N, C-alpha and C positions, 0 to 999 in steps of 0.2 A: 504492500498498500504505498509507504513510506517513497520507492522508487516511482511508483506511478505519479506520486505529486511532482517529485523532482523535475521527471521527465517531463510532465507535462509546464513547467515554468522554464526548463530552459529550454523550452521549445517556442513557449509564447517568446521568448527573450529572440529567437532569433527571427522569429514570425517579425515581432517590429523593427526588428532593421534591415529586415528582408523587401518588408513592406514598404520600409522609409528609402530605401534605395532605387524599388520599382517606382515609386509618385516623382521623383526625379527624371526620373527616364522612359515614361509613358508617354505613348501618341496611339492616339484613335486612327485605326486605318480606315479605309472608304468602302473597303471589299463588300458586297453584296453577300447576304447570308445565302450559304448552301449545305455547309454542314456544321452542326449545332451538336454539341457535347453537353450533359446531365450531369453533374452531382447531385447525391441528398445522401439522406437515412432509410435504412433496412426499411424503418416502419413504414416510411411512406412508399416510396415504392412499391410495396408487396399489396398496398391496397389499392392505391392509384397507378394507372398503366400511363408514365409520365412520354414515354417513347412516341407511344399513336397517338395521345392528346394534342403533342407539341408540333410531333411531323404535321398532323391533320390540321389544326388553325394552322402554322405559320407555310404547310404547302414545300415541305421539304421531305426527303427521305435518308433512309438510315441515320437518323437520330441513336446518337450512344451514350451509352447509362452506366454508371459508376455507383453503388452503394454503399454508404460507408454502415459497416454492425458492430456490435461488440465481440472482442474477442474470445471464443470459445474453444476448447478443444474440441469437443463432440460436434461441430461445426463442418461441413464439407469443404473443400473447396472450392472457388467459385471464381467466374474468369471476371462476374458484373461485381465483387463486393472487394471493399478493402477493411484493413482492421487497424486500430492502431499500433499492433507490432508489424506493421507493413512500414513503419515510418523508423529509420534508427536515430538516436539520438543527435545526430547532427542536423536533423528536418529535411534528411531525403527521403524519397521513400524507395523501397527496398524492393516492392513487388514489382516487375519487371512490364507485366503487361498495364499495370496500372499507371507507372511509369511514362511507358510508349502512348499511354491515351493522354497522358497532361503533356508531350511533347508535340503532340500531335497539331497543326496548326489548325486548327478548328476557327471558324467566322465567330461562331456565339457559346461560350459556354453559360449556362443556369445555376446558380447556386440554389435547389429547391431548397432552403430551409430557411427557419428562423429562429433558430437557438444558435448562441456563441458555441463553436467547438471548434480549437486548433485543430484537430487533421483536414475539416473540410476547407474551414477559410485556408488551411496549407498548400491545399490541393489547389483552392482558388486560385489561390497568389500565385503559382510555379505552373499553371497551365498557361502552355503557348499559345491560347485563344487569341484573336483580334478584338473581341468585342465580348465584355463580358456583362452579367442583365443581373440581380438577386433580388430577396426581400431586403425591403428597409428593416433597421432596426439592427441587423446584424451584421456589420461593416462597412458603413459609408463607404470608408477609402477602396475597398477591394473592386467594385462596381461603375460601369460607365452609367446607367437605369438601374434605379430601386423603385422595386413595386411594392405600395404598401397594400396587402392583401393577407386573408384570412389563406393558409397553409390547404385550406379542403377543399376551396374555391379555385379548380383546377383553373375550369374554364374562363373564369374571370379574369384569373393572373396573367391564361395567355392569349385572352384577347386585347387587355391592356396590353400586353407585351407585345405585341402584333399591332398596335395603333401606335405604341411610342416608335418601335423599328419603321413603321412606313412615313414618321415623322422625321427624323435623321437620316431617311434617305437608306434602309438600308436591306427593305424588302422589294 
């Protein structure tokens, strides 16, 4: 338990340092959105088919999703999940499939979570996506667009997202 808290504190410190560096280097691309990635919690992805709903509203094919779940020895390995054990003390993800996902130059990444979570926030920050969108109240420094909506209202969220993306000429 002590090691988990210590690791969390070390990761938070590294996250803050990386976030400060990223803010200085941040540029917004002019690419139209053709590829979408979603980072969320397992509790959300098990209840809502985010890939299908976001792809349908935005008119995108092949949306990719990764979900964060608490580590359990009984869980079967999945290519769509990552855990706190997939992140080293240095703040790097050790799960190669997830690292490849983060390094992919997606046009849009959606942080579909409403609570602070150092692992999800670090994943969004390390993503090489050109445009980042998420819920307001998580971390305003991570996203180009923040949407204030309840997590259960997927259709309202995606329609707002589509509206804002049209305004900034991304769709």
